[in-house]
N, C-alpha and C positions, 0 to 999 in steps of 0.2 A: 535536541535534534529536531530537525524540520519535519512537520506533519504534512501529509499530502492528501488532497481531497479528490474523490472521483467526480468528474463532471457529469456523469450519467446518472448516478443514484445518490450521491452525497456521502458515501462511505468515506471515513477518514482513516488513513493508514497512520498509526502512531508508532514510531520506531521503539518507543519505550515498552510497548505492548507486543509488537511483532504480529504474526498471523499464525496462530496455533493450528488452524485448519489446513494450512499449507506447509506446516513444519518450519515456519520462519521464527527463529528465536527472538525474544525481546533483546533490544539493543541493535537490531539490524537496520541500518540506514536504508532509505528508499532506493538510493543509487546502487546499493549492494543486493537488492532483491534479484532473484533469477530473471533472465530475460523473458521466460515464459510464465512468470507470475501474473495472475489475473485477480481482479477485484473479487473478494469472497462473497459479495452480495449479488452483483449483477454479471460478473464474468468479463468485464471490460479489461482491455490490455493496459499496460503501464502508461502508454501515451495519452490515455484519457484522464490522467491525474495531473493536478497542478499543485504547486506548493502553497501552503496557507500562510497568511501574514500574521 
């Protein structure tokens, strides 16, 4: 699955890991994250993330 990187702080969302702090289970694709999900490090919204190559 595609990883996404926050353009503000550099945090990488890895779908294989999820985001336990927000209750996002491992295996959750970035596109399937809730609309109100924010970066767990800096609080930026999903639109500040870009897919990693």
